[in-house]
C-alpha positions in Angstrom: -18.7 -50.3 -3.9 -18.6 -50.6 -0.1 -17.9 -46.8 0.2 -20.9 -45.9 -1.9 -23.2 -48.1 0.2 -21.7 -46.6 3.4 -22.3 -43.1 2.0 -25.9 -44.0 1.1 -26.4 -45.4 4.6 -25.0 -42.2 6.2 -27.3 -40.0 4.0 -30.3 -42.1 4.9 -29.5 -41.9 8.7 -29.0 -38.2 8.4 -32.4 -37.8 6.7 -34.2 -39.9 9.3 -32.6 -37.8 12.0 -33.8 -34.5 10.5 -37.3 -33.0 10.9 -37.9 -33.4 7.2 -36.8 -37.0 7.2 -39.4 -37.9 9.8 -42.3 -36.2 8.1 -43.3 -39.3 6.2 -43.4 -41.2 9.5 -45.6 -38.6 11.1 -48.0 -38.7 8.1 -47.8 -34.9 7.8 -46.2 -32.6 5.2 -42.6 -31.8 6.1 -43.3 -28.1 6.2 -45.6 -28.5 9.2 -43.4 -30.6 11.4 -41.7 -29.1 14.4 -40.1 -31.0 17.3 -42.3 -30.9 20.4 -39.6 -30.1 22.8 -38.1 -26.9 24.2 -34.3 -27.0 24.3 -32.6 -24.0 25.9 -28.8 -23.7 26.2 -27.8 -22.2 29.5 -26.1 -19.3 27.8 -29.5 -18.3 26.2 -31.5 -18.1 29.4 -30.9 -14.4 30.0 -32.0 -13.6 26.4 -35.2 -15.6 26.8 -35.9 -13.9 30.1 -35.5 -10.5 28.5 -37.8 -11.6 25.7 -40.4 -12.7 28.3 -40.3 -9.2 29.7 -40.6 -7.7 26.2 -43.7 -9.7 25.5 -45.3 -8.6 28.8 -44.4 -5.0 28.1 -45.9 -5.2 24.6 -49.2 -6.6 26.1 -49.3 -3.9 28.7 -48.1 -1.2 26.2 -45.2 -0.2 28.4 -43.3 1.9 25.9 -40.4 2.6 28.2 -39.8 -1.1 28.9 -40.3 -2.1 25.2 -37.8 0.6 24.2 -35.2 -0.8 26.5 -35.7 -4.4 25.4 -35.6 -3.9 21.6 -32.5 -2.8 19.6 -32.3 0.7 18.0 -31.9 -1.0 14.6 -34.9 -3.4 15.2 -36.5 -5.0 12.2 -40.0 -6.3 13.2 -41.9 -8.1 10.4 -45.5 -8.8 11.1 -47.4 -11.8 9.8 -49.1 -9.4 7.3 -45.8 -8.6 5.8 -45.7 -5.1 7.3 -42.2 -4.1 8.6 -41.7 -1.8 11.5 -38.5 -0.3 12.9 -38.2 0.5 16.5 -39.8 4.0 16.2 -42.7 2.9 14.1 -43.4 -0.1 16.4 -43.4 2.0 19.5 -45.5 4.7 17.8 -48.1 2.0 16.8 -48.3 0.6 20.3 -48.4 4.1 21.8 -51.3 5.1 19.5 -53.2 1.9 20.2 -53.2 0.8 16.6 -51.2 -2.2 17.7 -52.7 -3.6 20.8 -51.5 -7.1 21.8 -53.6 -9.2 24.0 -51.5 -12.4 23.8 -48.0 -13.4 22.5 -47.4 -17.0 23.6 -44.5 -18.9 22.1 -44.2 -22.7 22.2 -42.2 -25.5 20.7 -39.2 -23.3 20.6 -35.7 -24.2 19.4 -32.9 -22.0 20.7 -29.5 -21.5 19.1 -26.8 -19.5 21.0 -23.6 -18.3 19.5 -21.6 -15.8 21.5 -23.7 -12.7 21.9 -26.5 -13.8 19.6 -29.5 -16.0 20.3 -31.8 -17.2 17.6 -35.2 -18.6 18.7 -37.7 -20.3 16.3 -41.0 -22.0 17.0 -44.7 -21.4 17.0 -46.5 -18.5 18.6 -50.2 -17.8 19.5 -51.0 -14.1 19.0 -54.1 -12.1 19.8 -54.2 -8.5 18.8 -57.0 -5.9 18.9 -57.8 -4.5 15.5 -60.4 -1.8 14.4 -62.7 -4.7 13.2 -62.3 -6.8 16.4 -59.9 -9.2 18.0 -57.6 -11.1 15.7 -56.3 -14.4 17.1 -54.0 -16.7 15.1 -51.0 -19.0 15.2 -47.8 -18.3 13.4 -44.2 -19.6 13.0 -41.7 -17.1 14.3 -38.0 -16.3 14.2 -36.5 -14.0 16.8 -32.9 -12.8 16.9 -31.6 -11.5 20.2 -28.2 -9.8 20.7 -26.3 -8.5 23.6 -25.9 -4.7 23.4 -22.7 -2.7 24.3 -23.9 -2.6 27.9 -24.3 -6.4 28.1 -28.1 -6.3 28.0 -30.1 -8.6 25.7 -32.4 -6.9 23.1 -34.6 -8.1 20.3 -32.9 -7.2 17.0 -35.3 -9.0 14.6 -38.7 -10.6 14.7 -40.5 -12.3 11.8 -43.8 -14.2 11.8 -45.5 -16.3 9.2 -49.2 -16.8 9.8 -50.3 -20.4 9.7 -53.5 -21.4 7.8 -56.7 -21.8 9.9 -57.3 -25.4 10.9 -60.1 -27.1 9.0 -63.5 -27.0 10.6 
């Protein structure tokens, strides 16, 4: 009997320690809770610096820099569900059909394992479209890997658009 109480207590503590477990305390649905801290392992700092350069290059449409900062086997999934590889992403930016004004991540959580860094969080994006500027917030996941030359590159990007806040 004591061991089952102990197990129940451990499960309860683990739930409270998780983001999902605290959702009821925050009076928000569990799916919208994200820790409000940025934790960056030292080993991930070069990957995050490379990603900062990539975002700046995407905003300035610097094709050469973007090409160096994304992997040849890139999978770039937009919030619309459209998927680009490296060539189609660069072609869209070069043609001006994908014209970023802002890519600003926040509330990031970083996980580093060897030559791989996974970053999750929220991102504010503004992109010019034929019918005007589109600005929205999204959740994102970015996977960075060190290439054979030791340079960090974006290997995968995925965004899920968040609903508009109530007015």
